[in-house]
N, CA and C atoms as an extended XYZ file, in Angstrom:
222
Properties=species:S:1:pos:R:3:atomname:S:1:resname:S:1:resid:I:1 pbc="F F F"
N         1.011       -1.256       -0.063 N   MET     1
C         0.186       -0.019       -0.120 CA  MET     1
C         0.894        1.298        0.011 C   MET     1
N         1.816        1.368        0.886 N   GLN     2
C         2.812        2.363        1.051 CA  GLN     2
C         3.655        2.561       -0.311 C   GLN     2
N         4.020        1.374       -0.892 N   ASP     3
C         4.706        1.345       -1.982 CA  ASP     3
C         4.097        2.032       -3.261 C   ASP     3
N         2.701        1.643       -3.247 N   GLN     4
C         1.796        2.353       -4.290 CA  GLN     4
C         1.848        3.817       -4.221 C   GLN     4
N         1.608        4.150       -3.088 N   LYS     5
C         1.404        5.739       -2.762 CA  LYS     5
C         2.778        6.477       -3.493 C   LYS     5
N         3.821        5.879       -2.939 N   ILE     6
C         5.053        6.387       -3.374 CA  ILE     6
C         5.386        6.227       -4.792 C   ILE     6
N         4.736        5.182       -5.487 N   GLU     7
C         5.058        5.185       -6.898 CA  GLU     7
C         4.006        6.079       -7.701 C   GLU     7
N         2.721        6.438       -7.110 N   LYS     8
C         1.884        7.425       -7.563 CA  LYS     8
C         2.621        8.688       -7.529 C   LYS     8
N         3.137        9.071       -6.322 N   ILE     9
C         3.624       10.350       -6.159 CA  ILE     9
C         4.823       10.484       -7.128 C   ILE     9
N         5.628        9.567       -7.270 N   ALA    10
C         6.760        9.786       -8.185 CA  ALA    10
C         6.262        9.943       -9.602 C   ALA    10
N         5.429        9.116       -9.969 N   ALA    11
C         4.857        9.349      -11.374 CA  ALA    11
C         4.155       10.567      -11.574 C   ALA    11
N         3.534       11.263      -10.724 N   VAL    12
C         3.026       12.529      -10.677 CA  VAL    12
C         4.267       13.543      -10.783 C   VAL    12
N         5.148       13.331       -9.874 N   ALA    13
C         6.341       14.155       -9.870 CA  ALA    13
C         7.162       14.133      -11.279 C   ALA    13
N         7.150       12.918      -11.960 N   VAL    14
C         7.934       12.796      -13.275 CA  VAL    14
C         6.967       13.547      -14.143 C   VAL    14
N         5.624       13.293      -14.161 N   ASN    15
C         4.821       13.875      -15.203 CA  ASN    15
C         4.785       15.492      -14.950 C   ASN    15
N         4.925       16.043      -13.940 N   ILE    16
C         4.998       17.543      -13.805 CA  ILE    16
C         6.433       17.909      -14.219 C   ILE    16
N         7.323       17.378      -13.933 N   THR    17
C         8.648       17.724      -14.365 CA  THR    17
C         8.656       17.619      -15.970 C   THR    17
N         8.130       16.466      -16.619 N   LYS    18
C         8.118       16.678      -17.982 CA  LYS    18
C         7.315       17.690      -18.640 C   LYS    18
N         6.130       18.157      -18.114 N   ALA    19
C         5.310       19.133      -18.405 CA  ALA    19
C         6.061       20.429      -18.395 C   ALA    19
N         6.915       20.695      -17.350 N   LEU    20
C         7.724       22.008      -17.074 CA  LEU    20
C         8.869       22.114      -18.123 C   LEU    20
N         9.510       20.908      -18.383 N   VAL    21
C        10.652       20.903      -19.402 CA  VAL    21
C         9.893       21.279      -20.777 C   VAL    21
N         8.842       20.706      -21.199 N   ILE    22
C         8.141       20.900      -22.375 CA  ILE    22
C         7.783       22.340      -22.582 C   ILE    22
N         7.272       23.044      -21.408 N   ILE    23
C         6.794       24.387      -21.453 CA  ILE    23
C         8.220       25.306      -21.602 C   ILE    23
N         9.190       24.928      -20.802 N   TYR    24
C        10.341       25.807      -20.987 CA  TYR    24
C        10.913       25.626      -22.224 C   TYR    24
N        11.118       24.332      -22.859 N   LEU    25
C        11.661       24.262      -24.157 CA  LEU    25
C        10.787       25.084      -25.318 C   LEU    25
N         9.470       25.106      -25.156 N   GLY    26
C         8.464       25.853      -26.072 CA  GLY    26
C         8.998       27.245      -25.884 C   GLY    26
N         8.931       27.951      -24.632 N   PHE    27
C         9.248       29.061      -24.263 CA  PHE    27
C        10.523       29.537      -25.039 C   PHE    27
N        11.550       28.836      -24.984 N   VAL    28
C        12.802       28.930      -25.492 CA  VAL    28
C        12.791       29.078      -27.117 C   VAL    28
N        12.021       28.250      -27.572 N   GLU    29
C        11.796       28.273      -29.229 CA  GLU    29
C        11.047       29.386      -29.540 C   GLU    29
N        10.002       29.915      -28.724 N   VAL    30
C         9.188       31.087      -29.203 CA  VAL    30
C        10.195       32.265      -29.013 C   VAL    30
N        11.064       32.402      -28.096 N   LEU    31
C        12.171       33.526      -28.126 CA  LEU    31
C        12.988       33.511      -29.158 C   LEU    31
N        13.641       32.490      -29.655 N   LYS    32
C        14.477       32.078      -30.875 CA  LYS    32
C        13.700       32.594      -32.010 C   LYS    32
N        12.526       32.293      -32.166 N   ILE    33
C        11.674       32.639      -33.270 CA  ILE    33
C        11.457       34.238      -33.496 C   ILE    33
N        11.142       34.747      -32.168 N   GLY    34
C        10.956       36.223      -32.054 CA  GLY    34
C        12.130       36.875      -32.409 C   GLY    34
N        13.401       36.484      -31.944 N   LYS    35
C        14.640       37.021      -32.277 CA  LYS    35
C        14.970       37.170      -33.802 C   LYS    35
N        14.582       35.981      -34.316 N   LEU    36
C        14.844       35.885      -35.887 CA  LEU    36
C        13.833       36.803      -36.556 C   LEU    36
N        12.572       36.705      -36.293 N   LEU    37
C        11.664       37.714      -36.760 CA  LEU    37
C        12.313       39.023      -36.811 C   LEU    37
N        12.635       39.530      -35.556 N   ILE    38
C        13.242       40.952      -35.192 CA  ILE    38
C        14.211       41.261      -36.084 C   ILE    38
N        15.381       40.263      -36.219 N   GLU    39
C        16.506       40.386      -37.298 CA  GLU    39
C        16.027       40.499      -38.652 C   GLU    39
N        14.911       39.741      -39.176 N   ASN    40
C        14.577       39.675      -40.476 CA  ASN    40
C        13.901       40.978      -40.856 C   ASN    40
N        13.029       41.240      -40.018 N   LEU    41
C        12.255       42.569      -40.189 CA  LEU    41
C        13.168       43.847      -39.981 C   LEU    41
N        14.080       43.816      -39.210 N   ASP    42
C        14.939       44.977      -39.093 CA  ASP    42
C        15.716       45.216      -40.365 C   ASP    42
N        16.253       44.231      -41.035 N   THR    43
C        16.811       44.213      -42.387 CA  THR    43
C        15.896       44.800      -43.396 C   THR    43
N        14.566       44.379      -43.290 N   GLU    44
C        13.667       44.643      -44.247 CA  GLU    44
C        13.353       46.201      -44.128 C   GLU    44
N        13.271       46.607      -42.821 N   PHE    45
C        12.913       48.120      -42.482 CA  PHE    45
C        13.996       48.926      -42.978 C   PHE    45
N        15.283       48.282      -42.915 N   ASP    46
C        16.454       49.030      -43.114 CA  ASP    46
C        16.558       49.486      -44.803 C   ASP    46
N        15.891       48.647      -45.384 N   ILE    47
C        15.735       48.987      -47.162 CA  ILE    47
C        14.829       50.113      -47.236 C   ILE    47
N        13.626       50.204      -46.492 N   TYR    48
C        12.772       51.305      -46.590 CA  TYR    48
C        13.412       52.502      -45.933 C   TYR    48
N        14.185       52.419      -44.857 N   ARG    49
C        14.939       53.730      -44.222 CA  ARG    49
C        15.795       54.160      -45.347 C   ARG    49
N        16.553       53.405      -45.833 N   LYS    50
C        17.364       53.860      -47.086 CA  LYS    50
C        16.716       54.652      -48.055 C   LYS    50
N        15.596       54.035      -48.591 N   TRP    51
C        14.773       54.552      -49.507 CA  TRP    51
C        14.153       55.918      -49.076 C   TRP    51
N        13.638       56.118      -47.960 N   ALA    52
C        13.023       57.304      -47.560 CA  ALA    52
C        14.177       58.235      -47.400 C   ALA    52
N        15.279       58.045      -46.818 N   SER    53
C        16.343       58.813      -46.672 CA  SER    53
C        16.774       59.472      -47.964 C   SER    53
N        17.037       58.612      -49.101 N   GLN    54
C        17.363       58.948      -50.391 CA  GLN    54
C        16.273       60.051      -50.936 C   GLN    54
N        15.101       59.671      -50.781 N   ASN    55
C        13.818       60.422      -51.202 CA  ASN    55
C        13.841       61.892      -50.430 C   ASN    55
N        14.168       61.705      -49.263 N   TYR    56
C        14.024       62.972      -48.562 CA  TYR    56
C        15.271       63.918      -49.033 C   TYR    56
N        16.286       63.455      -49.320 N   SER    57
C        17.497       64.473      -49.726 CA  SER    57
C        17.104       64.853      -50.907 C   SER    57
N        16.472       64.073      -51.807 N   ILE    58
C        16.001       64.523      -53.156 CA  ILE    58
C        15.141       65.613      -53.148 C   ILE    58
N        14.207       65.599      -52.147 N   LEU    59
C        13.177       66.550      -52.183 CA  LEU    59
C        13.745       67.619      -51.441 C   LEU    59
N        14.593       67.514      -50.593 N   LYS    60
C        15.146       68.752      -50.008 CA  LYS    60
C        15.961       69.516      -50.945 C   LYS    60
N        16.744       68.618      -51.804 N   LYS    61
C        17.511       69.270      -52.717 CA  LYS    61
C        16.556       70.139      -53.716 C   LYS    61
N        15.527       69.599      -54.258 N   ARG    62
C        14.739       70.154      -55.109 CA  ARG    62
C        14.003       71.527      -54.350 C   ARG    62
N        13.653       71.464      -53.267 N   LEU    63
C        13.231       72.721      -52.450 CA  LEU    63
C        14.241       73.668      -52.323 C   LEU    63
N        15.495       73.236      -52.327 N   GLU    64
C        16.375       74.410      -52.140 CA  GLU    64
C        16.747       74.985      -53.568 C   GLU    64
N        16.623       74.246      -54.651 N   GLU    65
C        16.750       74.812      -55.818 CA  GLU    65
C        15.541       75.756      -56.311 C   GLU    65
N        14.464       75.242      -55.656 N   GLY    66
C        13.296       75.990      -55.953 CA  GLY    66
C        13.276       77.479      -55.327 C   GLY    66
N        13.898       77.405      -53.980 N   LYS    67
C        14.011       78.538      -53.380 CA  LYS    67
C        15.056       79.570      -54.157 C   LYS    67
N        16.056       78.973      -54.429 N   VAL    68
C        17.245       79.685      -55.322 CA  VAL    68
C        16.440       80.154      -56.624 C   VAL    68
N        15.698       79.402      -57.152 N   ALA    69
C        15.062       79.976      -58.382 CA  ALA    69
C        14.103       80.937      -58.130 C   ALA    69
N        13.326       80.881      -57.331 N   SER    70
C        12.474       82.030      -56.769 CA  SER    70
C        12.983       83.417      -56.498 C   SER    70
N        14.289       83.376      -55.799 N   VAL    71
C        14.878       84.560      -55.505 CA  VAL    71
C        15.726       84.983      -56.855 C   VAL    71
N        16.031       84.381      -57.510 N   ILE    72
C        16.787       84.874      -58.818 CA  ILE    72
C        15.538       85.437      -59.769 C   ILE    72
N        14.409       85.013      -59.753 N   GLU    73
C        13.508       85.610      -60.338 CA  GLU    73
C        12.920       86.782      -59.826 C   GLU    73
N        12.987       87.085      -58.618 N   ASN    74
C        12.644       88.397      -58.040 CA  ASN    74
C        13.540       89.263      -58.177 C   ASN    74
């Protein structure tokens, strides 16, 4: 009787430990996936940042040329 109780308690402890290990490993995998997503998105957004920066500099240059042209006309 006492041995059966000990075996049941040990089985429950083993099952709880298995569940905790599975949860931990799942959490670690989610963190890895999140890190990879951030890295991939950062490189993707970097392309758009460069594009926006180039367009901004072109716009700024055209505005400066427009100001110079308007001063010369007056």
